[in-house]
N, C-alpha and C positions, 0 to 999 in steps of 0.2 A: 585275127588275134595278133597283138604286139610282142608276145613272147616275154613281156615283162610280167613276173609273178606278182600278184596282189596279196594283201594281208586278209587273212581268213578270220572273220569274226564268228564267234560262237553264239549260239541262241542262248536264251535263259536257260532252257532245258538242258543244254550240253555243257554249261557251266558247272564247275564243282560248288556244291552246296553244303557239303559236310554229311550228306546222307547218301551220296550215289557215287561213292569211290569206284566200284567195280565198273559201273557204266561210263564213268568219266575217263578211268585209265583205258578202257577199250576204245572209246572215241578218240582220246589223244594218240594211242599208238596207230589207229587207222589214219588219223589226220598227218601225224609225223611221217609215217611210212608212205603216204601218198606224195609228200613233198621232198622225200628222200632225206629226212632229218632225223631218222630212229638213232642215228650215231651220236647225237647230243645226249640222249637218255641212257644208251648202252654203253658209253664210254669210248666208243670207236672214233669220235671225233674229239681230238684233245685240245686242250688250251695252248695256243702257240707260246713259245719262250719269248720272253722279253728281249728285245734287241740290246746288245751290249754297246758301251760306248764307242767301240771301233767299229761297230757296223752301222752305227745311225749317222744320218746325214750331217753336213757340218752346221746346218740350220736347225737349232732345236725347237724354232717356234713353229715348224711345219707338224701337221698332225697326219697319222697315217691314213691311207685312202679307206673309205668305208667299204664293206662288202655288201652285195645285194641282200635283201631280206630273208631268203631261204639259202645262204650259202652255207656250205659245209667247210670252209677255209676260213675262218674268223681271223682277223688280225688281234694283237696282244691286247689292245684297248676294249675290244668288244667281248 
C-alpha cells in the first residue's frame, strides 16, 4: 500500500436522498471517523485565520500549498 489516502465514493444507497437522514448521518459519522475527520463536523477543526500582509510572502502571486485530501489542518483558502 502506498500510504496515500484515496477519495471515498459513496454508493447510491449511501447517498442522501431526502428520505434517509438517519442512515446517511450514521454512515457519514462512521466514514469521517474512520478517516479521522469528525473534527470538521463537531467544530474541533477550525478554519485557519487569513494571513496578514506582514506575514505574507513578498510575492503575492504564489498560492498556498494544498493539503492532502484527508488533512485536519487546512490552509485558509481551503
